DRENPA-37746 format. One line per 5 residues: number of its first residue (from 1); for each residue x, y, z of N, C-alpha, C. Coordinates in Angstrom, 1 decimal. Each point is the difference from the previous one (the first is absolute). Layout:
N
NUM = X/Y/Z/X/Y/Z/X/Y/Z | ... .
! end
This chain:
195
1 = 12.1/14.6/-3.9/-0.7/-0.8/0.2/-1.4/0.2/-0.7 | -0.3/-0.4/-1.2/-1.2/-0.1/-0.3/-1.3/-0.7/1.0 | -1.1/0.0/0.5/-1.1/-0.3/1.0/-0.5/-0.6/-0.4 | -0.1/-0.8/-2.2/-0.4/-0.8/-0.3/1.4/-1.7/0.2 | 1.3/0.7/0.1/0.6/-0.8/0.0/-0.1/-0.7/1.0 .
6 = -1.0/-0.3/1.1/0.0/-0.9/0.9/-1.9/-0.1/0.1 | 0.0/-1.1/1.1/-1.6/-0.3/-0.7/-0.2/-0.3/1.7 | -1.1/1.2/0.7/0.0/0.4/1.3/-2.1/-0.1/0.3 | -0.1/0.3/-1.7/-1.0/0.0/0.1/-0.8/0.0/-1.4 | -1.0/-0.2/-0.2/-1.0/-0.8/-0.8/0.3/1.6/-0.6 .
11 = -0.6/1.1/0.5/-0.6/1.6/-0.5/2.1/-0.2/-0.6 | 0.5/-0.2/0.4/1.3/0.9/-0.9/0.4/-0.4/-1.0 | -1.1/-1.0/-1.0/0.8/-0.6/-1.2/-1.5/0.1/-1.1 | 0.4/0.5/-1.1/-1.4/-0.3/-0.9/-0.4/-0.8/-0.2 | -1.0/-0.1/-0.4/-1.0/-1.6/-0.7/0.9/-0.5/-0.8 .
16 = 0.9/0.8/-1.3/0.8/-0.9/-0.8/0.7/0.0/0.9 | 1.0/0.1/0.7/1.2/-0.4/0.7/-0.6/-1.5/0.9 | -1.2/0.6/0.6/-0.4/-1.8/0.4/-0.2/-1.1/-0.7 | -1.1/0.4/-1.0/0.2/-1.0/-1.5/0.8/-0.3/0.3 | 1.1/0.9/-0.7/1.4/-1.1/-0.2/0.8/-0.4/1.0 .
21 = 0.0/0.1/0.9/0.1/-1.2/1.4/-0.8/-1.0/-0.2 | -0.6/0.1/-0.1/-0.9/-1.8/0.0/-0.1/0.1/-1.1 | 0.7/0.1/-1.0/-0.2/-0.5/-1.4/1.7/-0.7/0.0 | 1.0/0.7/0.6/1.1/-1.0/0.2/-0.1/-0.8/1.1 | -0.6/0.1/1.1/-0.1/-1.3/1.0/-0.7/-1.1/-0.7 .
26 = -1.3/0.4/-0.3/-0.6/-1.0/-0.8/1.4/-0.9/-1.2 | 0.5/0.2/-0.8/1.0/-0.2/-0.5/1.2/-0.7/0.1 | 0.8/1.0/1.4/0.3/-0.9/1.0/-0.2/-2.0/0.7 | -1.1/0.6/0.8/-1.1/-1.1/0.3/0.0/-1.0/-1.3 | -0.6/0.2/-1.1/0.2/-1.6/-0.9/0.9/-0.2/-0.2 .
31 = 1.2/0.8/-0.4/1.6/-0.3/-0.3/1.0/0.9/0.7 | 0.5/-0.7/1.1/0.5/0.4/1.3/1.8/0.0/-1.6 | 0.0/-1.4/0.5/1.9/0.3/-1.5/-0.3/0.4/-1.2 | -1.3/0.7/-0.5/0.7/0.6/-0.9/-0.2/1.5/-0.5 | 0.1/0.4/1.6/-0.3/1.3/0.1/2.1/0.3/1.0 .
36 = 0.8/-1.2/-0.6/1.1/1.0/0.7/0.5/0.3/1.5 | 1.0/0.4/0.2/-0.2/0.1/0.9/0.5/1.3/0.7 | -1.3/1.1/-0.1/0.4/1.2/0.2/0.5/0.4/1.3 | 0.0/-0.6/1.0/0.5/0.9/1.0/1.6/-1.0/0.8 | 0.4/-0.2/-1.7/1.4/-0.8/0.6/0.7/0.9/0.4 .
41 = 0.5/0.1/0.8/1.2/0.1/1.2/-0.8/1.5/0.1 | -1.4/0.2/0.9/-0.4/0.6/0.5/0.0/-0.5/1.5 | -0.3/1.3/0.5/-0.4/-0.4/1.6/-1.0/1.0/0.8 | -1.3/-1.1/0.5/-1.2/0.6/0.2/0.2/0.2/1.9 | 0.0/1.1/0.3/0.1/-0.5/1.5/-1.7/-0.1/0.6 .
46 = -0.6/-0.8/1.0/-1.2/-0.5/0.4/-0.6/0.3/1.2 | -0.3/1.5/0.1/-0.1/0.4/1.6/-1.2/-0.2/0.9 | -0.4/-0.2/0.7/-0.9/-0.8/0.8/0.3/0.2/1.3 | -1.2/1.0/0.3/-0.5/0.3/1.2/-0.8/-0.5/0.5 | -1.1/-0.5/-1.5/-1.0/-0.9/0.7/0.1/-1.5/-0.7 .
51 = -0.3/-1.1/0.8/1.2/-1.7/-1.1/-1.6/0.1/-0.4 | 0.6/-0.9/-1.0/-0.7/-0.6/-0.7/1.0/-1.2/-0.9 | -1.3/-1.3/0.1/0.6/-1.1/-0.9/-0.1/0.0/-1.3 | -1.5/0.4/-0.4/0.1/0.0/-1.5/0.6/1.7/-0.2 | -0.3/1.0/-0.3/1.5/1.1/-0.5/1.2/-0.4/0.3 .
56 = 0.6/-0.9/0.9/1.1/-0.1/0.0/0.4/-0.8/-1.0 | -0.8/-1.2/0.1/0.3/-1.0/-0.8/0.1/0.0/-1.6 | -1.1/1.1/-0.7/-0.6/0.5/-1.2/1.7/0.6/-0.5 | 0.0/1.3/0.4/1.1/0.6/0.3/1.5/-0.3/-0.5 | 0.5/-1.2/1.1/1.1/-0.8/-0.1/-0.4/-0.2/-0.8 .
61 = -0.2/-1.6/-0.3/-0.5/-0.7/-1.5/-0.3/0.9/-1.4 | -0.3/0.8/0.7/-0.1/0.8/-1.8/1.3/0.8/-0.5 | 0.7/0.1/0.9/1.3/1.1/-0.2/0.5/-1.3/0.0 | 0.2/-0.9/0.7/0.7/-1.2/-0.6/-0.4/-0.8/-1.8 | -1.1/-0.1/0.1/-0.3/-0.2/-1.1/0.4/0.7/-1.8 .
66 = -0.1/1.8/0.6/0.8/0.5/-0.7/1.2/0.2/0.0 | 0.6/-0.7/0.2/1.7/0.7/0.0/0.6/0.3/1.2 | -1.1/0.4/0.9/1.2/1.1/1.3/0.5/-0.4/1.4 | -0.6/0.6/1.0/0.3/-0.4/1.3/-0.4/1.3/0.4 | -0.7/-1.3/1.5/-1.1/0.9/0.7/0.3/-0.4/1.6 .
71 = 0.4/1.2/0.1/0.1/0.1/1.9/-0.4/0.0/1.2 | -1.0/-0.6/0.6/-0.8/0.2/0.8/1.2/1.2/1.3 | -1.4/1.2/0.5/0.6/0.2/0.4/-1.0/0.1/1.9 | -0.4/-0.2/1.0/-1.0/0.5/0.7/-0.2/0.6/0.8 | -0.6/0.4/1.0/0.5/1.8/0.3/0.7/-0.9/1.5 .
76 = 0.3/-1.3/0.5/1.3/-0.1/1.0/1.2/-0.1/-1.3 | 0.0/-0.3/-0.9/1.1/-0.1/-0.3/0.9/2.3/-0.3 | -0.7/0.6/-0.4/0.3/1.1/-0.3/-0.1/1.1/1.0 | 0.3/0.5/0.2/-0.4/1.8/0.5/-1.5/0.9/-0.5 | -0.7/-0.8/-0.3/-1.1/1.1/-0.5/-0.7/-0.4/1.2 .
81 = -0.8/1.3/0.1/-1.3/0.2/1.4/0.8/-0.5/1.0 | 1.4/-0.3/0.0/1.2/0.2/1.4/0.5/0.4/-0.1 | 0.2/2.0/0.4/0.9/0.9/-0.3/0.1/0.7/-1.2 | -0.2/-1.4/-1.3/0.9/0.6/-1.1/-0.6/1.0/-0.4 | -0.7/0.8/-0.2/-0.5/0.8/-1.1/-0.6/-0.5/-1.5 .
86 = -1.2/0.2/-0.5/-0.6/-1.0/-0.8/1.3/0.3/-1.5 | 0.1/1.1/-0.5/0.8/1.0/-0.7/1.3/-0.7/-0.4 | 0.0/-0.5/1.0/2.4/-0.5/0.7/0.1/-0.9/-0.8 | -1.3/-1.1/0.5/-0.7/-1.4/0.3/0.2/-0.2/-2.0 | -0.8/1.2/-1.2/0.4/-0.1/-0.8/0.4/0.4/-1.1 .
91 = 1.2/0.4/0.7/1.2/1.5/-0.7/1.0/-1.9/0.3 | -0.2/-0.5/1.1/1.4/-0.9/0.0/0.1/-1.1/-0.9 | -2.2/-0.5/0.1/0.3/-0.8/-1.1/0.2/-0.4/-1.3 | -0.5/1.3/-0.6/0.4/0.7/-1.3/1.3/-0.4/-0.1 | 0.9/0.6/0.6/1.6/-0.5/-0.5/0.3/-1.2/-0.3 .
96 = -0.7/-0.9/0.6/0.5/-1.8/-0.2/-1.1/-0.3/-0.7 | -1.6/0.2/-0.1/-0.7/-0.4/-1.6/-0.8/0.0/-0.7 | -0.9/-0.5/-0.7/-0.3/0.8/-1.5/-1.1/0.4/0.4 | -1.0/-0.6/0.7/-1.2/0.1/0.5/-0.4/-0.7/1.5 | -1.2/0.9/0.5/-0.9/0.1/1.3/-1.0/-0.7/0.0 .
101 = -0.5/-1.1/0.5/-1.5/-0.3/-0.1/-0.1/0.3/2.2 | -1.1/1.5/-0.1/0.5/-0.5/1.3/-1.6/-0.5/0.8 | -0.6/0.1/1.0/-1.5/-1.3/0.4/0.1/0.4/2.4 | -0.5/1.7/-0.4/-0.1/0.3/1.2/-1.3/0.4/0.6 | -0.8/0.6/1.2/-0.8/0.8/0.5/-0.4/1.5/-1.0 .
106 = 0.7/0.9/0.0/-0.3/1.0/-0.1/0.6/0.1/-1.8 | -1.3/0.7/-0.8/-0.2/0.4/-1.6/1.5/1.0/0.2 | 0.0/1.3/1.2/0.9/0.6/-0.3/1.1/-0.3/-0.1 | 0.5/-1.3/1.2/1.5/-0.7/-0.5/0.3/-0.6/-1.1 | -0.9/-0.2/-0.5/0.2/-0.6/-1.3/0.5/1.1/-1.4 .
111 = -1.0/1.2/0.3/0.6/1.5/-0.9/1.0/0.4/0.1 | 0.9/0.4/2.2/1.2/0.6/0.0/0.7/-0.8/-0.6 | 0.2/-1.5/0.3/0.4/-0.4/-0.2/0.4/-0.5/-1.8 | -0.8/0.5/-0.8/0.4/-0.3/-1.5/0.8/1.8/-0.2 | -0.7/1.1/0.6/0.4/0.8/-0.2/1.7/0.1/0.4 .
116 = 0.1/-0.6/1.3/2.1/0.5/0.0/0.5/-0.9/-0.6 | -0.2/-0.9/-0.4/1.0/-1.0/-1.1/0.2/0.5/-1.3 | 0.5/-1.4/-0.6/-0.1/0.9/-1.4/0.3/-1.1/-1.0 | -1.2/-1.6/0.4/0.2/-1.2/-0.6/-1.7/-0.1/0.3 | -0.6/-0.6/-1.6/-1.5/-0.1/0.5/-0.4/-1.1/0.9 .
121 = -1.5/0.8/0.8/-0.3/-0.7/1.3/-1.3/-0.7/-0.6 | -0.3/-1.2/0.8/-1.6/-0.5/0.0/-0.5/-0.4/1.3 | -1.3/0.9/-0.3/-1.2/-0.4/1.4/0.2/-1.3/0.2 | -0.1/-0.9/0.9/-0.2/-1.4/0.0/-1.0/0.1/1.2 | -0.4/0.9/0.4/-1.2/0.5/0.9/0.5/0.7/1.1 .
126 = -1.5/1.1/0.2/0.1/0.5/0.4/-1.4/0.0/0.7 | -0.3/0.9/1.9/-1.4/-0.3/0.7/-1.0/0.8/-1.5 | 0.3/0.7/0.1/-1.1/0.6/-1.6/0.7/-0.6/-1.6 | 0.9/-0.3/-0.5/0.1/-0.5/-1.4/0.7/-1.7/0.1 | -1.2/-0.3/-1.2/1.4/-1.2/-0.1/-0.3/-0.4/-2.4 .
131 = 0.8/1.1/0.0/-0.6/-0.1/-1.4/1.0/-1.3/-1.1 | 0.7/-0.6/1.1/1.3/-1.2/-0.9/-1.8/-1.3/0.3 | -0.6/-0.4/1.0/-1.1/-0.8/0.2/-1.3/0.5/-0.9 | -0.1/1.2/-0.3/-1.1/0.0/-0.5/0.0/0.2/-1.9 | 1.6/0.1/-0.7/0.3/-0.6/-0.7/0.1/-0.8/-0.5 .
136 = 0.0/-0.6/0.8/0.1/-2.6/-0.2/-2.1/0.2/0.1 | -0.1/0.9/0.9/-1.7/-0.6/0.0/-0.6/0.1/-1.9 | 0.9/1.3/-0.1/-0.6/0.3/-1.1/0.2/-1.0/-1.1 | 1.7/-0.1/-0.7/-0.3/-0.8/-0.5/0.1/-2.3/0.0 | -0.6/-0.3/1.1/-0.9/-0.8/0.7/-1.4/0.4/-0.9 .
141 = -0.6/1.4/0.2/-1.4/-0.5/-0.6/0.3/0.3/-1.6 | 1.3/0.3/-0.3/0.2/0.3/-1.7/0.1/-1.9/-0.7 | 0.4/-0.3/1.4/0.2/-1.9/-0.4/-1.1/-0.7/-0.4 | -0.7/0.6/1.3/-1.8/-1.1/0.0/-0.5/0.0/-1.4 | 0.2/-0.8/-0.2/-1.2/-1.1/-0.8/-1.0/1.6/-0.6 .
146 = -0.5/0.1/-1.2/-0.5/1.1/-0.4/-0.3/1.6/0.4 | 1.1/-0.1/0.7/0.4/1.2/0.6/0.6/1.5/-1.4 | -1.5/0.4/0.0/0.5/1.5/-1.4/1.2/1.0/0.4 | 1.3/-0.6/1.4/0.0/1.2/0.7/1.5/-0.4/-1.1 | 0.4/1.6/-0.4/-0.3/1.5/0.4/-0.6/0.4/-1.8 .
151 = -0.9/1.0/-0.1/-0.6/0.1/-1.0/-1.1/0.5/-0.2 | -1.0/-1.1/-0.7/-1.3/0.8/-0.2/-0.6/-0.2/2.2 | -0.7/1.2/-0.3/-0.4/0.2/1.3/-1.1/-1.5/0.8 | 0.9/0.0/0.4/-0.9/-1.1/0.9/-0.3/-0.2/2.0 | -1.1/-0.5/0.2/-0.2/0.1/0.7/0.3/-0.7/1.0 .
156 = 0.4/-0.1/1.8/0.6/-0.9/0.3/-0.1/0.2/1.4 | -0.5/-1.2/0.5/-0.2/0.4/2.3/0.5/-0.1/0.2 | 1.5/1.0/1.0/1.1/-1.1/0.5/-0.4/0.4/1.6 | -0.2/-0.3/0.7/0.0/-0.2/1.1/0.7/0.3/1.5 | 0.6/0.6/0.0/0.5/0.3/1.0/-0.1/1.5/0.9 .
161 = 0.2/0.0/1.2/-0.4/1.4/0.8/0.7/0.6/0.3 | -0.4/1.4/-0.3/1.1/1.3/-0.2/-0.8/0.8/-0.8 | 0.9/1.2/-0.7/-0.4/0.9/-0.2/-0.9/0.2/-1.8 | -1.0/0.4/0.0/-0.3/0.2/-1.2/0.1/1.5/-0.4 | 1.4/0.9/0.3/-0.8/1.4/-0.4/1.1/0.5/-1.4 .
166 = 0.0/0.7/0.1/0.9/-0.3/-1.5/1.7/0.6/0.7 | -0.2/0.6/0.7/1.1/0.7/0.7/1.7/-1.3/-0.2 | -1.2/-1.1/0.9/0.5/-1.7/0.9/0.7/-0.4/-1.4 | 1.0/0.3/-0.9/0.2/-0.6/-1.1/0.7/-1.9/0.0 | 0.6/0.2/1.3/0.2/-1.6/-0.1/-0.8/-0.8/0.2 .
171 = -1.5/0.0/0.5/-0.8/-0.5/1.2/-0.3/-0.9/-1.9 | -0.5/-1.2/-0.2/-0.1/-0.8/-1.1/-1.2/0.1/-0.4 | -1.3/1.1/0.8/-0.9/0.0/-1.0/0.3/2.1/-0.2 | 1.0/0.5/0.0/0.0/1.4/-0.6/1.2/0.2/-1.1 | 1.1/-1.2/0.0/0.6/0.2/-0.5/-0.2/-0.4/-2.3 .
176 = -0.7/-1.1/0.6/-0.9/0.2/-1.1/-0.5/0.6/-1.5 | -1.0/0.6/1.5/-0.9/1.0/-0.8/0.8/0.8/-0.4 | 1.6/0.8/0.5/0.3/0.9/0.1/1.1/-0.4/-1.2 | 0.4/-1.3/-0.3/0.4/-0.5/-1.3/-1.1/0.0/-1.7 | -1.4/0.2/0.4/-0.9/-1.1/-0.7/-0.3/-1.1/0.3 .
181 = 0.1/-0.5/0.3/-0.1/-1.3/0.5/-1.3/-0.4/1.2 | -1.4/-0.1/-0.5/-1.4/0.4/1.3/-0.1/-1.0/0.9 | 0.3/0.0/0.9/-0.1/-0.8/1.2/-1.0/0.0/0.8 | -1.5/-0.6/0.6/-1.1/0.3/0.8/-0.2/-0.8/1.0 | 0.4/0.6/1.2/-0.2/-0.1/1.8/-0.7/-1.1/-0.3 .
186 = -0.1/-1.0/0.4/-0.1/-1.3/0.7/-0.9/-0.2/1.3 | -0.2/1.6/0.6/0.3/-0.1/0.9/-1.2/1.2/0.8 | -1.5/0.3/0.7/0.3/0.8/0.3/-0.4/0.3/1.6 | 1.2/-0.4/-0.1/-0.3/-0.3/2.4/0.4/0.7/0.1 | 0.2/0.6/1.4/0.9/1.4/1.0/1.3/-0.2/-0.1 .
191 = 0.6/-1.3/-0.4/1.5/0.4/-0.4/0.4/1.2/-1.3 | -0.9/-0.2/-0.6/0.7/0.7/-1.4/-0.3/1.5/0.7 | 1.2/1.0/-0.5/-0.5/1.4/-0.1/-0.4/0.8/-0.6 | -1.3/0.8/-0.1/-0.3/0.6/-0.9/0.0/1.5/-0.2 | 0.7/0.5/1.4/0.1/1.4/-0.4/1.3/0.4/-1.2 .
! end
């Protein structure tokens, strides 16, 4: 399976693919009924090693509103991490579902899960990356009054601790730079890594 079939990291997608995805999200939000039921007959497995109210509700409700069915699987419900290797769980789920959202600890677990399976995998959060949240944040900024995102070069402050190094592509400060949207860090506190 092509790596771009998955959404594991912002860095895996081109700027054009990210912008198309955001444009689709805006259309779906503006007119949910007018977009049909693109997930009719589809099932999304939601694998949660880390609990989350908002992630579970947003994926479950969103899948339902698009015509699909979301299947919640906590670490207590499946053998992931309790004897069954990640690759085996991925292969088994790939036989039954059309896609997987996984929220776990290690980024390598999400990558191993995607590599072993045959269906698209979405990173719902790891200790390293949170690409869905970052896309939601960009969407919120785009909807803000007076926003010029995307398009012309816009300087925006985005206060967040974390790295601003170019290699940390899912850092809220690094991704927009990589995609030609230029934020200005709003802090010079020691929380910011500068190496």
